C-alpha positions, 0 to 999 in steps of 0.5 A, a space after each residue: 740635607 744630603 751631601 753632594 757626594 751622597 746624592 752622586 752615590 745614590 744616582 750611581 747606585 740607581 744607575 748600576 741597578 738599572 743597567 745591571 738589569 738591562 745587561 742581564 736581560 740582554 744576555 738572557 735573551 741572547 740565545 733566543 735572538 741568535 736562533 732567529 737572527 744569527 749573530 745579532 744578539 752579540 751586536 745588540 749587546 755590544 750596543 747596550 754596553 756602549 750606551 752604558 759606557 756613554 752614560 757612565 762617562 756623562 755621569 762621571 763628568 757631571 753632564 748626565 742631562 743635556 748631553 744626549 747628542 754627545 752620548 749618541 755620537 759616542 755610541 755611534 762611533 763605537 758601534 759603527 765597525 760592528 754594524 758595518 761588519 755584521 751587514 757585510 757578513 750577512 749580505 746586507 747593504 752597507 749601513 749609512 750613518 743615519 741607519 747606524 744612528 737610528 739603530 743606536 737610538 733604538 737600542 737606547 729606547 729599549 733600555 729606556 723602556 725597561 726603566 721601572 714605572 713609578 707607582 701611585 
């Protein structure tokens, strides 16, 4: 039977690989996104970084599952200034809390979509 420490190390290594791929992918497409939507890639990458931080904090606290609302709140709080600034700089309406929450959820959904699919 594996020790608790070994299980945590395995989880941490798996998470590190997943988020490493997600972060690398986000950085790789940034120049293309910036052509179509100037400045947006940096905003997206910032949200990715905050989602990764929130997940890492939950793992460190031993609360990875069942804490989605708390993790979302951390991400929303962290990205609100950047999203608001981006909107103002690009002549967009000031985002509401609901809009920023929806954006954070969308970023997390893109990260979840990148997870390896189980093989048969």
